[in-house]
C-alpha positions as CSV (number, residue, x, y, z in Angstrom):
1,M,-16.9,56.3,24.2
2,T,-20.9,55.3,24.4
3,N,-23.2,53.0,22.5
4,T,-26.8,53.1,21.4
5,L,-28.4,52.4,24.7
6,H,-27.3,56.1,25.9
7,N,-29.7,57.8,23.5
8,K,-32.6,57.5,25.8
9,N,-34.4,60.2,27.4
10,D,-34.7,59.9,31.0
11,G,-36.8,63.1,32.2
12,G,-39.2,64.1,34.8
13,E,-36.6,64.3,37.9
14,R,-36.9,67.0,40.5
15,G,-34.4,68.9,42.4
16,S,-34.7,69.9,46.1
17,W,-36.2,73.1,47.4
18,S,-32.9,74.0,49.2
19,F,-30.9,73.4,46.2
20,R,-33.2,75.6,44.2
21,N,-32.6,78.3,46.9
22,Y,-29.1,78.1,47.0
23,V,-28.9,78.8,43.1
24,G,-31.3,81.4,43.6
25,I,-28.9,83.2,45.9
26,L,-26.1,82.7,43.8
27,L,-28.3,84.7,40.9
28,L,-29.0,87.4,43.4
29,L,-25.5,87.8,44.1
30,G,-24.6,88.3,40.5
31,I,-22.6,85.5,39.7
32,M,-24.1,84.9,36.4
33,Y,-23.4,88.2,35.0
34,L,-23.4,88.4,31.3
35,S,-20.6,91.3,30.7
36,V,-18.3,88.8,28.8
37,G,-16.3,91.3,26.6
38,V,-15.3,88.7,23.6
39,N,-11.9,89.7,21.9
40,A,-12.4,89.9,18.2
41,Q,-8.7,88.1,18.0
42,Y,-10.6,84.6,19.2
43,V,-13.3,82.4,17.9
44,H,-16.7,83.5,19.2
45,T,-20.6,83.4,18.5
46,Q,-22.8,85.5,17.0
47,G,-26.4,84.2,17.5
48,T,-26.5,80.7,16.4
49,Q,-23.2,81.0,14.2
50,I,-19.8,80.6,15.4
51,V,-17.5,83.0,13.8
52,D,-13.6,83.4,13.6
53,E,-11.4,86.2,14.6
54,S,-12.5,88.3,11.4
55,N,-16.0,87.6,12.2
56,N,-16.5,85.5,9.2
57,P,-18.5,82.2,9.6
58,L,-16.7,79.3,11.0
59,Y,-17.7,75.8,10.3
60,F,-16.0,73.2,12.4
61,R,-15.1,69.9,10.3
62,G,-13.5,68.3,13.5
63,I,-12.3,64.9,14.7
64,N,-11.8,63.4,18.3
65,L,-8.4,62.6,19.6
66,G,-9.8,59.8,21.7
67,N,-7.3,57.6,23.7
68,W,-4.4,60.0,23.8
69,L,-4.6,61.5,27.2
70,L,-7.4,59.1,28.7
71,W,-7.2,55.3,27.8
72,E,-10.4,53.5,26.9
73,G,-11.1,49.8,26.9
74,Y,-13.5,50.3,24.0
75,L,-10.8,51.8,21.7
76,M,-7.9,49.5,22.8
77,M,-10.5,46.7,21.8
78,G,-8.8,44.4,24.8
79,D,-12.3,44.3,26.6
80,Y,-15.6,45.0,24.9
81,N,-17.4,45.5,28.6
82,F,-15.6,47.7,30.8
83,R,-11.7,48.9,31.4
84,T,-10.8,52.5,32.6
85,H,-7.6,54.4,32.3
86,T,-6.6,53.5,36.0
87,Q,-7.2,49.6,35.1
88,F,-5.2,49.8,31.9
89,F,-2.4,51.7,33.9
90,N,-2.5,49.1,36.8
91,G,-2.3,46.3,33.9
92,V,0.8,48.2,32.7
93,K,2.5,48.3,36.3
94,D,1.6,44.4,36.3
95,A,3.5,44.0,33.0
96,F,6.6,45.7,34.3
97,G,6.6,43.5,37.3
98,G,5.0,46.0,39.6
99,N,7.4,48.8,38.7
100,L,5.5,52.0,39.2
101,T,8.2,54.1,37.8
102,Q,8.3,52.4,34.6
103,A,4.4,52.4,34.4
104,I,4.5,56.1,34.9
105,E,7.1,56.4,32.3
106,F,5.2,54.4,29.6
107,E,2.1,56.4,30.5
108,H,4.3,59.5,29.9
109,Q,5.8,58.5,26.5
110,W,2.4,57.2,25.1
111,R,1.0,61.0,25.8
112,L,4.1,62.2,24.1
113,N,3.9,60.1,20.9
114,Y,0.5,59.1,20.4
115,V,-0.4,62.1,18.4
116,N,2.7,63.6,16.5
117,E,2.7,66.4,13.9
118,Q,2.2,64.2,11.1
119,A,-0.8,63.1,12.4
120,I,-2.3,66.7,12.6
121,I,-0.7,67.6,8.9
122,D,-2.8,64.4,7.7
123,L,-6.1,65.3,9.4
124,K,-5.7,68.8,7.8
125,N,-5.0,67.3,4.4
126,Q,-8.1,65.3,4.9
127,G,-10.1,68.4,5.6
128,F,-10.5,68.6,9.3
129,N,-10.2,72.0,10.6
130,S,-10.5,71.4,14.5
131,V,-9.5,68.5,16.9
132,R,-11.6,67.9,20.2
133,I,-9.0,66.8,22.8
134,P,-10.3,64.6,25.6
135,F,-8.4,64.8,28.8
136,H,-8.5,63.5,32.3
137,F,-8.9,66.2,34.9
138,N,-6.1,64.5,37.2
139,L,-3.5,66.0,34.7
140,F,-4.3,69.5,36.1
141,W,-4.9,68.4,39.9
142,D,-2.4,67.4,42.7
143,Y,-4.4,65.6,45.1
144,N,-1.6,65.7,47.6
145,S,-1.6,69.3,47.9
146,S,-5.2,69.7,46.8
147,S,-4.5,72.4,44.3
148,P,-4.0,72.5,40.5
149,S,-0.9,71.0,38.5
150,N,0.6,71.9,35.7
151,R,1.4,68.4,34.5
152,G,-0.8,68.2,31.6
153,F,0.0,71.2,29.8
154,Q,3.3,69.7,28.4
155,Y,1.0,67.5,26.4
156,L,-1.7,69.9,25.3
157,D,1.0,72.6,24.5
158,Q,2.7,70.2,22.0
159,V,-0.4,69.6,20.0
160,I,-1.7,73.0,20.2
161,N,1.5,73.9,18.6
162,Y,1.1,71.4,16.0
163,C,-2.3,72.7,15.4
164,R,-0.9,76.3,15.0
165,N,1.4,75.2,12.5
166,N,-1.2,73.5,10.3
167,G,-4.0,76.1,10.6
168,M,-6.3,73.8,13.0
169,Y,-8.4,74.8,16.1
170,V,-8.6,73.0,19.6
171,L,-11.6,72.2,21.5
172,L,-10.5,71.0,25.1
173,D,-12.9,68.4,26.6
174,M,-12.8,67.3,30.2
175,H,-13.5,63.8,29.4
176,A,-12.9,62.2,32.9
177,A,-14.2,64.7,35.7
178,P,-13.4,64.4,39.6
179,G,-15.9,62.1,41.2
180,Y,-16.9,60.5,37.4
181,Q,-19.8,62.6,35.9
182,N,-21.2,59.4,34.1
183,P,-20.9,55.6,35.0
184,G,-18.8,54.8,31.7
185,D,-15.4,53.4,31.5
186,H,-14.4,56.5,29.7
187,S,-14.9,58.9,32.7
188,D,-12.4,56.5,34.5
189,N,-15.2,55.6,36.8
190,G,-13.4,52.6,39.0
191,N,-16.6,52.4,41.0
192,S,-18.9,51.5,37.9
193,N,-18.6,48.0,35.9
194,S,-20.4,46.9,32.3
195,S,-23.6,47.6,33.5
196,Q,-22.9,51.0,34.5
197,P,-25.0,51.5,37.3
198,R,-25.8,55.4,37.8
199,S,-25.2,55.1,41.3
200,S,-21.6,55.2,41.0
201,V,-21.7,58.6,39.6
202,T,-20.6,61.2,42.4
203,F,-19.4,64.2,40.3
204,W,-22.4,66.1,42.2
205,D,-21.3,65.1,45.7
206,G,-18.9,66.7,48.1
207,N,-16.3,68.9,46.5
208,N,-16.1,67.6,43.1
209,V,-17.9,70.3,41.3
210,N,-15.4,72.9,43.0
211,I,-12.4,70.6,42.0
212,A,-13.5,70.8,38.5
213,S,-14.1,74.3,38.5
214,Q,-10.4,75.1,40.1
215,V,-9.1,72.9,37.0
216,W,-10.8,74.8,34.5
217,Q,-9.9,78.0,35.9
218,H,-6.3,76.9,36.0
219,I,-6.5,75.8,32.3
220,A,-8.4,79.2,31.4
221,N,-5.9,81.1,32.8
222,Y,-3.0,79.2,31.1
223,Y,-4.8,79.6,27.5
224,K,-6.5,82.8,28.0
225,N,-4.4,84.4,25.3
226,E,-4.3,81.2,23.3
227,P,-6.4,81.8,19.8
228,V,-5.8,78.3,18.9
229,V,-8.1,77.1,21.6
230,W,-11.7,77.9,20.8
231,G,-13.5,76.4,23.6
232,Y,-13.9,74.6,26.8
233,D,-16.0,71.6,26.9
234,L,-16.9,71.5,30.4
235,I,-17.8,67.8,31.2
236,N,-18.1,65.0,28.6
237,E,-21.6,63.1,28.6
238,P,-23.0,63.9,32.2
239,V,-25.4,61.3,33.4
240,P,-26.6,62.5,36.9
241,Q,-27.9,60.3,39.4
242,P,-31.8,59.8,39.0
243,G,-33.6,62.7,40.3
244,R,-30.7,64.8,40.1
245,E,-30.7,65.9,36.7
246,Y,-31.6,69.5,37.2
247,E,-28.3,69.9,39.2
248,L,-26.5,69.6,35.8
249,L,-27.0,73.2,34.5
250,P,-26.0,75.0,38.0
251,S,-22.7,72.9,38.2
252,L,-22.0,74.0,34.4
253,I,-22.5,77.7,35.5
254,T,-20.3,77.0,38.6
255,M,-17.5,76.0,36.2
256,R,-18.1,78.6,33.8
257,N,-18.0,81.3,36.5
258,A,-14.6,80.2,37.7
259,I,-13.3,80.3,34.1
260,R,-14.7,84.1,33.5
261,Q,-13.0,85.2,36.6
262,V,-9.6,84.7,34.5
263,D,-10.7,84.4,30.8
264,N,-13.3,86.1,28.8
265,N,-11.7,85.3,25.5
266,H,-13.1,81.7,24.8
267,I,-16.3,80.1,24.1
268,I,-18.0,78.0,27.0
269,V,-19.1,74.6,25.5
270,A,-22.1,72.5,27.5
271,E,-23.2,69.2,27.0
272,G,-26.6,67.9,27.7
273,S,-27.5,65.4,30.0
274,W,-27.9,61.6,29.5
275,W,-24.8,61.2,27.4
276,G,-25.1,64.4,25.7
277,S,-28.5,63.6,24.1
278,D,-30.9,65.6,26.7
279,M,-30.5,69.1,25.8
280,Q,-33.9,69.8,27.8
281,K,-31.8,70.0,30.8
282,L,-30.0,73.0,29.5
283,D,-32.9,74.6,28.2
284,W,-33.4,77.8,30.7
285,Q,-36.7,78.8,29.1
286,D,-38.3,75.3,30.1
287,G,-40.4,75.6,33.0
288,Q,-39.0,72.3,34.6
289,V,-35.6,73.6,34.4
290,Q,-36.6,77.1,35.8
291,S,-38.4,75.7,38.7
292,N,-35.8,72.7,39.6
293,S,-32.5,74.7,39.0
294,G,-33.3,78.1,39.8
295,V,-32.0,79.1,36.0
296,N,-34.2,81.3,33.9
297,S,-32.1,83.3,31.7
298,R,-29.0,83.0,29.5
299,W,-25.9,82.2,31.4
300,D,-23.0,83.2,29.1
301,N,-23.1,85.2,25.9
302,N,-20.3,83.1,24.1
303,L,-21.8,79.9,24.5
304,V,-22.0,76.8,22.5
305,Y,-24.3,73.7,23.3
306,Q,-22.9,70.2,22.1
307,T,-24.9,66.9,21.7
308,H,-23.5,63.4,21.1
309,H,-25.5,60.8,18.9
310,Y,-24.9,57.2,18.3
311,S,-28.3,56.0,17.3
312,N,-29.3,55.4,13.8
313,D,-32.1,57.8,14.1
314,V,-30.5,60.8,12.4
315,S,-33.8,62.4,12.5
316,A,-33.7,62.7,16.2
317,L,-31.3,65.7,16.1
318,N,-33.7,67.8,14.5
319,G,-35.4,68.5,17.8
320,R,-32.1,69.5,19.5
321,K,-31.3,71.9,16.7
322,S,-34.8,73.6,17.0
323,L,-34.3,74.0,20.9
324,T,-30.8,75.7,20.3
325,D,-32.1,77.8,17.3
326,R,-34.8,78.9,20.1
327,L,-32.3,79.8,22.8
328,G,-30.0,81.5,20.3
329,V,-27.0,79.2,20.9
330,P,-24.9,77.3,18.2
331,L,-25.2,73.6,18.1
332,I,-22.3,71.1,17.4
333,L,-22.4,67.5,17.2
334,G,-19.4,66.5,19.3
335,E,-19.5,62.6,18.8
336,Y,-20.9,60.5,16.6
337,G,-20.1,57.2,14.9
338,E,-20.3,53.3,15.3
339,N,-22.9,53.0,12.5
340,S,-23.0,51.8,9.1
341,N,-21.1,53.8,6.5
342,S,-24.4,55.3,5.2
343,I,-25.7,56.4,8.6
344,L,-22.6,57.9,9.0
345,R,-22.6,59.9,5.7
346,E,-26.4,60.7,6.5
347,M,-25.5,62.2,10.0
348,T,-22.5,64.0,8.6
349,D,-24.6,65.5,5.5
350,W,-27.3,66.6,8.5
351,C,-24.4,68.6,9.8
352,I,-23.4,70.3,6.8
353,N,-27.2,71.0,5.7
354,N,-28.0,72.5,9.0
355,N,-24.6,74.4,9.8
356,V,-23.9,72.2,12.7
357,G,-20.0,71.4,13.2
358,Y,-19.1,67.9,13.7
359,F,-16.3,65.8,15.6
360,P,-16.8,61.9,14.7
361,W,-15.4,59.7,17.4
362,S,-12.5,58.8,17.0
363,F,-9.4,59.0,14.8
364,K,-7.6,55.8,16.1
365,K,-8.9,52.5,17.3
366,M,-7.7,48.9,17.3
367,Y,-8.9,46.7,14.8
368,H,-11.8,48.7,13.5
369,D,-13.4,50.2,10.3
370,K,-15.1,53.0,11.7
371,C,-11.8,55.4,12.1
372,I,-9.1,56.9,10.2
373,W,-6.1,54.8,11.4
374,T,-6.4,51.2,12.8
375,I,-3.9,48.4,13.8
376,N,-4.8,44.7,13.6
377,P,-3.6,43.0,16.8
378,N,-1.7,39.9,16.7
379,S,-2.3,36.7,19.0
380,G,0.0,38.2,21.8
381,Y,-2.4,41.1,22.3
382,I,-4.8,40.9,25.1
């Protein structure tokens, strides 16, 4: 979850010459080929329009399933400043007297029961036709063997089946990536805190992008023939360290390439830099992007760009829509909320009027009025 301070533009950074050369070599080797044969049985793009399996325009009226596969202090309302999934898990373990087995079972039962079929039926009856599922990469990665894991499929399969039964689509969102793609608690960034230092972001260091790519390839290979899944949202709200913003697009391409080795059926979804608000870093026609990243052409022909917006200034979305229109890429608003009801109405109307699919955040939250379902905690809740 983000707040209004995330919606700032922090541009003007430059990548290194050696990094640009590296990307250029990848381009020359043809890694970024565009021969994606989109199967008509799957949701896909046509210009700036998302279309369904029959090539009919598809407008997403979606919602986020936050706090299901990735706990957030914000949604739990137990700590307004900073509390990660891992910190919550350790708190559960402490509540069980340090019993790790019981804590793991609690987490497992939460994930089995937090989203049931009745919830999907109710969302469908309220007019939603898609859900965005935030997940933690470690559900699909085993650090002991340094290889992909199947652990998370039991949870995704269950809700995908619910959505299939009720005519809903699914967008998969890597909300917590290896090495932390942003300094927020919702990336499970254990090295960060309430002041959110960008120095804690290490996704673009070491082997983390490669691990994320292997995870996505594993997920894509599993769901390559699943039409209920409409897209892969590569990383949520990226916030690279200062001066490294132009490493974002090449890293997205690396993940895209891993997916395309096994799956040409599904849409690739890419979010802007600076918590999803800075779309310039994804603009392959922009001179700064070209010179700092080595990317100067469209990098997939089944591509959607996603932005997030928690500011009251709805008009700020106009420039992002103009950019994606120029690139010939559909735009969706993957997260918004936490405003007055009038602003929420204005933002939703903006999406409707501009053919932008929308996914408000989030469907459940403790003690809150900007969600569909809430619970008022008692005095024992901390």
